[in-house]
C-alpha angles and dihedrals in degrees: 000000000000114000115227102173144333135228098229114113115218118234093208135046101261095232097157095040090056091042094052090050089050095049093048091050092047094049090049092051088051091050090054092054093060124094113250097260093046091046091056091048089050091054093050093045095050102022119088109253108189096208088057094044093051087060091053095249131131092006089164086074090075084071103032090049089069091069098050126088133190099220146346095275093048089053095043094049092050095045092049093057091041091053097047100043105021099075094060094050089048089053095056095040099040121236106287095035088053092054091051089045093052095048093044091052088051092051092050091045089054094050089046087066095032096061091059096047108020096156097051112130094203116106116242112220138170144073094252095101092057092040089051085062090054090051091051094051093044093052091050098045102033105027093148098046111122116247122189109221132186114231106205111211098197126241098001099080095180088061095057112120140204112213133170114240134168113274088237088063097044097046094036088057091050091050092050088055090054091051092047094050092044100046107017108030093044099253095268135139096083091279122128095225091168088059088056093051093044089050093052093050091045090052093049093050099038097047089072090062098038104047119097116244094231090062099056099120112114139187 
């Protein structure tokens, strides 16, 4: 299931959701302008390398790594989820609490992966850990909101279908895929599946602390 949009109007202008999308896109464009050697140095300087973090060095990278992406599809996939689901979480948190919530989910997501492989020398990059926190919060607070998802029937493109499903189903399916890839398929593919899982759990727990009381009206 690939989410395309939801039917869940936001109560606030999603300032930080849009800002985060814009910053991620701008950083990616900058990455693509760098020569190959400079690009690699950039990733190691601003990506979160567990082996470096465990020695107490370059701790800022835990934050800066959330704004780096390894390729166009990596960026587009993350920004799609942030764009669809971020506005509603920003609306129940308020602007600045949402930003803190987002960054904190990203930090917790990083350490969810870090504790299982603290001496890895590969830089962790991407917004997916923080966005996973948004997905966890959305599933908890808007489980019955309608999400329109694309069902790709490979390889017959003309049979692909867009269908409306409850958010709990769309996001539950996504979460099951993270669990499958982490614990059944071996956690390969260069993806920090455990970071996604940690981000979801963080989002479901933290949203209870970060949401504004006047927004507690749920689907």
